[in-house]
C-alpha positions, 0 to 999 in steps of 0.5 A: 549772262550766266555765271560761266560767261561772267567768269570767262569774261572776268579771266579774259580781262584779267589776263589783258590787263596783266599783259598790259600793266607788264608791257606798259610798266616795262617802257614807262617810269610811272608805273601801274597796278591793278587795284580791282576789276569791276563793270564800267570801266572793267578795270581800275588801276593806280599808277605810282603817284597814287592817281586812279585810271579806269581801263575798259577792255574789250577783245577784237575777233575777226568774227563770231565764228572765230570768237566762238572757235577760240573761246571753245564753243563750237557746235554743228551750226557754226560755219566759216567765214561766208567770204574771203578773209581780209584784213579790210574786214578785221580793221573794220571790226576794230573801227566798230569796237572803237566806235562802239567803246566811245559811245558807251563811255558816257555811263562810266564813273567820271571820277577818274580818266578812263583809258580803252584796251583793245586786245587783238584775240584774233590770230588772223592777222599780225601786227605788222600787216595790221600796222601797214593798213593803219591808215583805215583805223579810225583815229580814236576820239578823245573820249578816253585818255589813251586807246591802247592795242594789245596784239601779237606779231607772229610770235607768242609775245604780246605787243603794245601800241597806242592807237592814239599815235596814229 
C-alpha cells in the first residue's frame, strides 16, 4: 500500500472510532477513550475502569464502484452496478465482511478482548431499511466481544447498533 492509502485508511478509521466512542459513551456508564491506533486491531481503547479493548474497524460499501466514487477515485474505467441496486446485495456484503473479519481475528493480539466496528459508508440504504431486513444479517459468532454497526438513517447523524442483539 502507498503512504497516501495508509493515511486515508487511518483517517477513515479515526473518524469511525471517534463517532463510535461518542455514541457509546452517550449511552453507557463505563466510558471509552482512544489510547492509540495500530494494526490488528485497528485501535486500542481503554474503559473508565482501566481495561483495554481492541477495536477492529471496517467499512461497508455497496460495491467497489461506490467505494471508489465516495473516496474520490473516479477514473474513466469505473462503471455503475451491473444490475439493479438491491438491499439484498448490501446485506450480502455486510455478511461477507463479518465472516472475513471473524476469520482474520485469530492473528490479533489476545491480550485483551476485541470488538468489531462496521461503519456503513454506503449512502444507498438507511438504517431503517437495513434493520427491517435484519433476519438476513448473519449473526456474529463469539470471535468478537461485540459487533457494532455504525450507520445513518437519512440524516447526517450517525447511529450505533449492536449486531449481537439480532
